[in-house]
C-alpha positions as MATLAB code, in Angstrom:
seq = 'MTGTARWRLAMGAALWVALAGAGQARDTVTLGMVLEPPNLDPTAGAAAAIDEVVYANLFEGLTRFGPDGAILPGLAASWEVSADARIWTFHLREGVTFHDGTTFDAADVKFSLDRARAADSVNAQKALFAGIETVETPDPATVVVTLAAPDGAFDFKMAWGDAVILAPETADQAATKPVGTGPFAFGDWVQGDHVTLTAYPGYWGTPPALRAATFRFIADPTAAFAALMSGDVDAFPNYPAPETLPALAADPRFRVIEGTTEGETILAMNNRQPPLDDPRVRAAIAHALDRAEIIEGAMFGHGTPIGTHFAPHNPDYIDLTDLSAHDPDRARALLAEAGVSDLTLRLALPPPPYARRGGEVIAAELARVGITARITNLEWAQWLEQVFRGHDFDLTIVSHTEPMDIGIYARPDYYFGYARPEFVALMDRLDATADPAARRALLQSAQRMIAQDHVNGYLFQLAKTGVANARLEGLWQNAPTQANDLTGVHWRD';
ca = [
     -46.117  -76.486   14.311;
     -42.984  -78.928   15.286;
     -39.808  -78.351   14.354;
     -39.146  -80.199   11.390;
     -42.469  -78.287   10.058;
     -41.238  -75.343   10.760;
     -37.708  -76.487    9.220;
     -39.528  -77.492    6.045;
     -41.563  -74.760    5.787;
     -38.430  -72.188    6.100;
     -36.371  -74.469    3.928;
     -38.745  -74.353    0.961;
     -39.135  -70.201    1.230;
     -35.387  -70.139    0.900;
     -35.859  -72.160   -2.005;
     -38.446  -70.013   -3.241;
     -36.545  -67.076   -3.107;
     -33.240  -68.556   -4.947;
     -35.381  -69.807   -7.531;
     -37.138  -66.489   -7.876;
     -34.137  -64.513   -7.872;
     -32.316  -66.555  -10.646;
     -35.103  -65.742  -12.605;
     -34.832  -62.123  -12.583;
     -32.149  -60.504  -14.810;
     -28.999  -58.630  -13.513;
     -29.435  -54.751  -14.240;
     -26.716  -53.356  -12.245;
     -22.804  -53.945  -12.299;
     -20.105  -52.365   -9.810;
     -16.899  -51.642  -11.800;
     -13.641  -51.061   -9.825;
     -11.114  -48.214  -10.720;
      -7.840  -48.052   -9.545;
      -8.013  -44.041   -9.567;
     -10.604  -41.816   -8.816;
     -11.723  -38.347  -11.096;
     -10.433  -35.122   -9.928;
     -13.521  -33.877  -11.402;
     -16.214  -35.267  -13.729;
     -15.658  -33.009  -17.004;
     -13.758  -34.353  -19.398;
     -12.908  -31.210  -21.098;
     -11.942  -29.366  -18.298;
      -9.206  -31.860  -16.872;
      -6.632  -34.281  -17.862;
      -7.099  -37.429  -16.020;
      -7.720  -40.482  -17.973;
     -10.257  -41.534  -14.791;
     -12.272  -39.103  -15.739;
     -13.226  -40.606  -19.209;
     -12.979  -44.083  -17.723;
     -16.386  -42.531  -15.776;
     -18.255  -40.565  -17.984;
     -16.857  -41.317  -21.952;
     -19.978  -42.969  -24.024;
     -21.767  -42.967  -21.040;
     -22.506  -39.687  -19.956;
     -21.584  -37.811  -22.296;
     -21.260  -37.806  -26.160;
     -19.248  -36.045  -28.999;
     -20.029  -35.419  -32.650;
     -18.446  -38.983  -33.027;
     -16.989  -41.748  -30.974;
     -14.681  -44.518  -30.710;
     -15.878  -47.679  -31.401;
     -13.886  -50.676  -29.409;
     -12.464  -51.779  -32.107;
     -11.028  -48.333  -32.880;
     -13.042  -47.158  -35.296;
     -14.622  -43.757  -35.630;
     -18.283  -44.384  -35.209;
     -21.239  -41.659  -35.705;
     -22.032  -40.193  -31.972;
     -24.639  -37.048  -31.762;
     -24.023  -36.648  -35.485;
     -25.654  -39.104  -37.634;
     -23.117  -38.578  -40.728;
     -20.780  -35.880  -41.761;
     -19.245  -35.029  -44.890;
     -15.732  -33.582  -45.701;
     -15.117  -31.137  -48.531;
     -12.503  -32.166  -51.014;
      -9.813  -30.329  -49.699;
     -10.558  -31.315  -46.470;
     -11.136  -27.816  -44.952;
     -14.895  -27.921  -44.696;
     -16.787  -30.514  -42.357;
     -20.641  -30.918  -42.233;
     -22.098  -32.612  -39.606;
     -25.794  -33.603  -39.472;
     -27.281  -34.270  -36.052;
     -29.151  -36.521  -34.905;
     -32.952  -35.200  -33.727;
     -34.886  -35.949  -31.024;
     -31.734  -35.789  -28.519;
     -32.520  -34.368  -25.091;
     -29.723  -33.495  -22.236;
     -30.659  -35.096  -18.669;
     -32.431  -32.269  -17.715;
     -34.556  -32.946  -20.613;
     -33.512  -29.233  -22.680;
     -32.941  -30.470  -26.068;
     -29.943  -30.705  -27.985;
     -29.195  -28.805  -31.113;
     -26.532  -27.090  -33.600;
     -26.261  -24.126  -30.807;
     -24.867  -26.981  -28.168;
     -22.102  -27.818  -30.473;
     -20.926  -24.561  -31.390;
     -20.930  -23.754  -27.424;
     -18.929  -26.555  -27.079;
     -16.327  -26.403  -29.350;
     -16.212  -22.393  -29.253;
     -15.356  -22.952  -25.344;
     -12.911  -25.122  -26.219;
     -10.926  -23.442  -28.525;
     -11.692  -20.241  -26.423;
      -8.263  -18.084  -25.352;
      -9.372  -18.871  -21.658;
      -9.992  -22.578  -22.312;
      -9.061  -24.697  -19.537;
      -9.309  -27.972  -21.893;
      -6.566  -30.162  -21.724;
      -6.376  -30.993  -25.117;
      -6.994  -27.876  -26.396;
      -4.870  -28.226  -29.547;
      -7.752  -30.482  -31.071;
      -9.933  -27.515  -31.536;
      -6.718  -24.977  -32.628;
      -7.638  -25.372  -36.551;
     -11.138  -24.404  -36.300;
     -11.490  -21.332  -37.843;
     -15.493  -20.703  -37.867;
     -18.831  -22.904  -36.212;
     -21.646  -22.179  -38.136;
     -25.578  -23.328  -37.267;
     -27.009  -22.861  -40.640;
     -30.164  -25.089  -38.951;
     -30.713  -26.615  -35.282;
     -29.787  -30.439  -36.731;
     -26.565  -28.898  -39.097;
     -23.447  -27.517  -38.156;
     -20.219  -26.663  -40.355;
     -16.868  -26.727  -39.432;
     -14.370  -24.379  -41.596;
     -10.773  -25.019  -40.645;
      -7.811  -22.883  -41.492;
      -5.984  -25.790  -42.998;
      -6.650  -29.003  -44.490;
      -6.953  -31.683  -41.833;
      -8.311  -34.932  -42.358;
      -8.366  -36.545  -39.367;
     -10.849  -34.069  -37.659;
     -13.364  -36.402  -37.167;
     -11.253  -38.688  -35.106;
     -10.121  -35.610  -32.939;
     -13.840  -35.153  -32.703;
     -14.218  -38.454  -31.171;
     -12.173  -37.591  -28.135;
     -13.525  -37.121  -24.372;
     -11.987  -33.812  -24.577;
     -14.529  -32.955  -27.675;
     -18.019  -34.006  -26.234;
     -20.633  -31.554  -26.060;
     -22.243  -29.585  -23.157;
     -24.626  -27.579  -22.754;
     -24.361  -23.807  -22.215;
     -26.862  -23.809  -19.122;
     -25.236  -26.797  -17.676;
     -21.536  -26.956  -18.489;
     -20.277  -24.771  -15.248;
     -21.851  -27.385  -13.118;
     -20.184  -30.575  -15.151;
     -17.709  -31.109  -12.451;
     -19.512  -32.180   -9.884;
     -23.097  -32.536  -11.084;
     -22.491  -33.180  -14.992;
     -25.416  -33.304  -17.554;
     -25.085  -34.910  -20.973;
     -27.063  -36.575  -23.463;
     -25.619  -40.276  -22.831;
     -27.262  -43.516  -21.764;
     -26.606  -42.458  -18.340;
     -27.265  -39.775  -16.239;
     -25.231  -38.798  -13.178;
     -26.625  -40.430  -10.149;
     -24.174  -39.515   -7.009;
     -20.350  -39.226   -6.175;
     -19.414  -39.608   -2.741;
     -15.782  -38.818   -2.981;
     -13.497  -41.190   -2.111;
     -15.924  -44.039   -2.380;
     -17.755  -44.269   -5.807;
     -20.018  -42.700   -8.282;
     -23.036  -44.049   -9.527;
     -24.591  -43.436  -13.057;
     -28.499  -44.706  -14.010;
     -29.951  -44.990  -17.191;
     -31.342  -41.973  -18.515;
     -34.963  -42.865  -19.545;
     -35.316  -40.663  -22.638;
     -31.628  -41.693  -24.176;
     -32.399  -41.377  -27.960;
     -30.563  -44.730  -28.728;
     -30.770  -48.092  -27.971;
     -31.487  -48.196  -24.141;
     -28.949  -49.998  -22.030;
     -29.267  -53.056  -20.475;
     -27.967  -51.807  -17.209;
     -30.545  -49.899  -14.681;
     -27.261  -48.343  -12.499;
     -22.967  -48.815  -12.630;
     -21.155  -48.440  -10.083;
     -17.490  -47.072  -10.102;
     -15.409  -48.362   -6.834;
     -12.356  -46.280   -6.266;
      -9.740  -48.732   -5.277;
      -6.230  -48.089   -5.356;
      -4.734  -50.702   -3.656;
      -3.630  -54.072   -5.399;
      -4.491  -56.348   -2.523;
      -7.687  -54.276   -1.842;
      -8.693  -54.989   -5.496;
      -8.030  -58.876   -5.516;
     -10.127  -58.741   -2.510;
     -12.746  -56.907   -3.693;
     -12.916  -59.334   -6.731;
     -13.050  -62.402   -4.616;
     -15.779  -61.259   -2.087;
     -18.003  -59.904   -5.102;
     -18.079  -56.169   -3.624;
     -16.860  -55.306   -7.327;
     -18.381  -57.358  -10.593;
     -15.287  -56.159  -12.549;
     -12.109  -54.683  -12.549;
     -11.401  -53.668  -16.266;
      -7.886  -52.222  -15.336;
      -6.991  -54.610  -13.114;
      -3.824  -52.989  -10.673;
      -2.805  -56.734   -9.558;
      -1.444  -58.552  -12.477;
       0.419  -60.895  -10.152;
      -2.757  -62.648   -9.031;
      -3.902  -62.764  -12.956;
      -2.803  -66.695  -13.119;
      -4.845  -67.549  -10.143;
      -7.972  -65.353  -11.655;
      -7.779  -67.107  -14.428;
      -7.864  -70.722  -13.292;
     -11.153  -69.894  -11.098;
     -14.264  -70.096  -13.238;
     -15.869  -67.729  -11.196;
     -13.853  -65.189  -13.659;
     -13.165  -64.057  -17.076;
      -9.348  -62.561  -17.427;
      -9.750  -60.073  -20.411;
      -6.236  -59.408  -22.290;
      -5.993  -56.516  -24.714;
      -4.107  -53.340  -25.992;
      -4.716  -49.595  -24.898;
      -3.417  -46.349  -26.176;
      -1.417  -45.997  -23.357;
       2.383  -45.208  -23.960;
       4.208  -45.564  -20.704;
       7.244  -43.587  -20.386;
       9.616  -42.047  -17.825;
       9.227  -38.516  -18.667;
      11.993  -35.934  -18.137;
      12.033  -32.344  -17.687;
      13.542  -30.634  -20.772;
      13.558  -27.667  -19.731;
      15.977  -27.327  -16.814;
      19.560  -28.512  -16.324;
      20.836  -31.453  -16.621;
      17.597  -33.041  -18.699;
      18.083  -30.152  -21.565;
      21.269  -31.679  -22.396;
      20.141  -34.384  -25.001;
      23.446  -36.663  -23.723;
      22.426  -36.446  -20.051;
      18.520  -38.107  -21.470;
      20.067  -40.474  -23.656;
      22.245  -41.851  -20.914;
      19.125  -42.078  -18.714;
      17.551  -43.817  -21.750;
      20.122  -46.713  -22.268;
      20.238  -46.977  -18.539;
      17.065  -48.289  -18.437;
      16.420  -52.253  -19.010;
      12.891  -52.150  -20.325;
      12.470  -56.218  -19.828;
      13.265  -55.692  -16.519;
      10.894  -52.897  -15.880;
       7.851  -54.834  -17.546;
       8.384  -58.002  -15.339;
       9.122  -55.886  -12.190;
       6.068  -53.035  -12.937;
       3.593  -55.137  -14.749;
       4.721  -58.965  -14.149;
       5.546  -59.009  -17.640;
       2.313  -57.551  -18.910;
       3.338  -55.050  -21.342;
       5.230  -54.541  -25.092;
       8.416  -52.733  -24.952;
       8.499  -49.335  -27.069;
      11.062  -46.756  -28.126;
       8.851  -44.006  -29.264;
       5.514  -42.342  -28.337;
       3.620  -44.496  -30.368;
       1.173  -47.395  -29.914;
       2.719  -50.632  -31.674;
      -0.625  -51.916  -32.932;
      -1.016  -48.632  -35.106;
      -0.172  -49.699  -38.764;
       2.286  -46.456  -38.955;
       4.664  -47.521  -35.860;
       8.023  -48.493  -36.189;
      10.027  -50.141  -33.863;
      13.136  -47.598  -32.495;
      13.914  -49.607  -29.242;
      17.104  -49.929  -30.610;
      17.932  -46.427  -29.992;
      17.609  -46.755  -26.471;
      19.096  -50.204  -25.897;
      19.903  -51.344  -22.338;
      23.572  -50.346  -22.227;
      24.878  -49.056  -18.962;
      28.491  -48.546  -20.399;
      27.279  -46.375  -23.122;
      25.583  -44.302  -20.023;
      27.984  -43.390  -17.919;
      30.091  -42.721  -20.986;
      27.440  -40.251  -22.190;
      27.359  -38.698  -18.752;
      31.255  -38.172  -18.869;
      30.765  -36.405  -22.136;
      28.217  -34.162  -20.934;
      30.548  -33.460  -17.827;
      27.956  -34.470  -15.318;
      28.701  -36.748  -12.091;
      27.235  -37.614   -8.751;
      23.904  -36.817  -10.451;
      21.068  -36.477   -8.116;
      17.210  -36.498  -10.151;
      13.772  -36.176   -8.114;
      11.549  -39.017   -9.518;
       7.902  -38.342   -8.847;
       5.378  -41.016   -8.883;
       1.624  -41.057   -9.208;
      -0.380  -43.966   -7.360;
      -0.786  -46.280  -10.416;
       1.197  -49.807   -9.544;
       2.935  -49.494  -12.894;
       4.477  -45.693  -11.442;
       5.258  -47.016   -7.978;
       6.430  -50.665   -8.770;
       8.659  -49.450  -11.846;
       9.916  -46.217  -10.275;
      11.813  -48.853   -7.521;
      12.792  -50.590  -10.807;
      14.204  -47.551  -12.361;
      15.949  -46.283   -9.370;
      17.678  -49.078   -9.062;
      19.003  -49.477  -13.022;
      20.013  -45.599  -12.507;
      21.745  -46.299   -9.451;
      24.145  -48.766  -11.720;
      25.306  -45.565  -13.744;
      25.957  -43.304  -11.141;
      22.458  -41.494  -10.565;
      20.593  -41.167   -7.803;
      16.644  -40.861   -8.328;
      15.448  -39.512   -4.709;
      11.845  -40.915   -4.992;
       8.633  -38.785   -3.916;
       4.906  -40.764   -3.718;
       2.527  -38.479   -4.916;
      -1.349  -38.738   -4.775;
      -2.965  -38.363   -8.271;
      -4.379  -34.401   -7.505;
      -0.835  -33.639   -6.260;
       1.164  -34.957   -9.486;
      -1.674  -33.238  -11.553;
      -0.763  -29.597   -9.721;
       3.073  -29.889   -9.281;
       4.028  -31.897  -11.566;
       2.086  -31.604  -14.885;
       0.341  -28.218  -14.428;
       3.313  -26.798  -12.427;
       6.306  -28.389  -14.330;
       8.203  -29.109  -10.648;
       9.667  -32.258  -11.341;
      13.018  -33.901  -13.032;
      11.737  -36.920  -13.820;
       8.157  -39.080  -13.576;
       6.720  -42.326  -14.640;
       3.130  -41.890  -15.985;
       0.986  -43.859  -19.095;
      -0.382  -41.726  -21.944;
      -3.733  -42.801  -23.008;
      -4.452  -40.491  -25.337;
      -5.012  -42.173  -28.494;
      -2.149  -40.981  -30.678;
      -1.200  -38.377  -29.151;
       2.375  -37.799  -30.358;
       1.219  -33.934  -31.134;
       1.836  -33.380  -27.721;
       5.444  -33.353  -28.163;
       4.783  -29.966  -30.213;
       3.109  -27.815  -27.171;
       5.653  -25.722  -25.479;
       3.306  -25.933  -22.437;
       3.085  -29.401  -22.100;
       4.745  -30.867  -18.998;
       8.053  -32.612  -20.369;
       8.568  -29.612  -22.307;
      10.151  -30.369  -25.573;
       8.224  -28.406  -28.800;
      11.538  -28.510  -31.007;
      10.703  -25.600  -34.060;
      11.572  -29.056  -36.068;
       9.020  -31.282  -34.459;
       6.031  -28.887  -34.123;
       6.747  -27.970  -38.196;
       6.268  -32.048  -38.554;
       3.003  -31.208  -37.125;
       1.910  -28.678  -38.526;
       2.565  -30.479  -41.745;
       0.517  -33.233  -40.391;
      -2.471  -31.369  -39.893;
      -2.580  -29.842  -42.980;
      -2.344  -33.378  -45.061;
      -5.191  -35.659  -45.857;
      -3.306  -38.329  -47.898;
      -2.647  -41.353  -45.968;
       0.883  -42.605  -47.436;
       2.168  -38.824  -46.869;
       0.786  -38.843  -43.262;
       2.251  -42.117  -42.647;
       5.946  -40.787  -43.895;
       5.287  -37.578  -41.613;
       4.252  -39.734  -38.570;
       6.852  -42.001  -38.919;
       9.706  -39.056  -38.914;
       7.823  -37.489  -36.120;
       8.374  -41.032  -34.089;
      12.146  -41.195  -35.406;
      12.298  -37.551  -33.848;
      11.695  -37.968  -30.424;
      13.297  -41.199  -29.988;
      16.531  -40.019  -31.348;
      16.855  -36.867  -29.272;
      15.571  -39.140  -26.028;
      12.590  -36.482  -25.261;
      11.811  -39.433  -22.603;
      12.654  -43.031  -21.539;
      10.148  -44.752  -23.493;
       9.120  -47.933  -21.553;
       6.393  -49.722  -22.634;
       2.779  -49.704  -23.978;
       0.383  -50.886  -21.083;
      -1.612  -53.926  -21.507;
      -4.953  -53.998  -20.888;
      -5.554  -56.571  -18.272;
      -9.434  -56.655  -16.926;
     -11.108  -59.397  -15.104;
     -14.765  -59.913  -14.794;
     -17.191  -61.932  -13.479;
     -17.898  -64.457  -16.357;
     -20.984  -63.993  -16.615;
     -20.548  -60.151  -17.244;
     -20.181  -59.709  -21.149;
     -19.694  -56.525  -23.186;
     -16.770  -54.818  -21.669;
     -14.071  -53.693  -23.854;
     -11.591  -56.138  -24.240;
      -8.905  -53.374  -26.215;
      -8.934  -49.839  -25.048;
      -8.839  -47.308  -28.049;
      -8.995  -44.449  -25.840;
      -9.504  -44.398  -21.570;
     -12.924  -45.657  -21.074;
     -15.336  -48.243  -19.665;
     -18.588  -47.860  -22.026;
     -21.291  -49.703  -20.927;
     -23.526  -49.338  -23.681;
     -22.873  -53.007  -24.467;
     -22.454  -54.418  -20.975;
     -25.167  -56.865  -19.823;
     -25.294  -60.174  -17.861;
     -25.419  -63.553  -19.315;
     -28.516  -65.215  -18.387;
];
């Protein structure tokens, strides 16, 4: 065979392979994530990264959040609530199995709810289940939950990742080898690198378009950009390098997806210890902050200023940014009034770029009013242990991405330690109220109280800025909860 003939044969073979490949629909996806989850059990961990992997993919609850924030049926096909909003009856889907092939039924729901509300529960959102008085299972397809007081938002609470359903036989292994009922089953976890999920052939609902999904952990913004450009990842739903978004938006290979999140980004203050137990000192810190400068420095302009712990896109939100307007003179006067000078505070920063970049900006702003912020960078596991669980900090920056979570301010054991009795009473009244107008008034009172008490420095609502291969469709634009829901993700031909 001549050299020319061999060249033509090779080119023909290459063309055949290319054409054959083009005719095959892609059925795998690789997503980039900034943070690696500390474990894979959303009922036993507070990290948003857990839900970003498993919510609606591996685990399911009685109800679930849709991409627009609506409460949709999950493992409960339907439900009804009594007139006094105390008795909730859930009618379960039949024919559902866990990934190990065992049957899902009402006993699993009872186990999961009782486990979450037990005295020794380690559920990070145990308050979601505190109102449950009894859980009854009149038959395998029915669960009746009786609450101690009316709660018109119980279906909302059951949509959280912390309320997913586990089987008693496999709950103890959920941290490392989770078994759920979702469209994807656990594949593998190479710590420090990735988690892979694979389509579950026995799924009760519409089968996913993807055969497998890999979540790669890339914390460095430069590495995230490089991974996209090289094709090592197909999408970064929460992209950590906003400074490169204009370049990516101009590249036809990519699509920039901008939306909203539930993430209130705050400068959290340890209200338990002096001098931060003095509201005048907290107010001084709040007035030292320049939100516009922080949003530009931390997020390259992406973010909505907030003055309280509530999402601006929520219809019950009120703009209270004026209560903590940037006013360095006022900050210095408040410190003098409180008798505080030469103040040095520890500023603990977790890994997300918004925290690391924002921390540098905030430290400079505090220095202008006479406060020294001593920065310590922590890895995520360190932050959870030292700050969230150990309460060993003065200041920290974190985005709270749980949906409508203002109730955390009523928890005496919560890391920033507020729990003012009047606020706790407000939350108790809210839990017992079903009327939308009355709930709105209570929520707005709660927003005002924590803003006026300057519990934390309220910075901005985290924008959802994602980047994806232009052919990849079905990723959420907005983030009504922390999730990378793959149920509708597919490749366009």
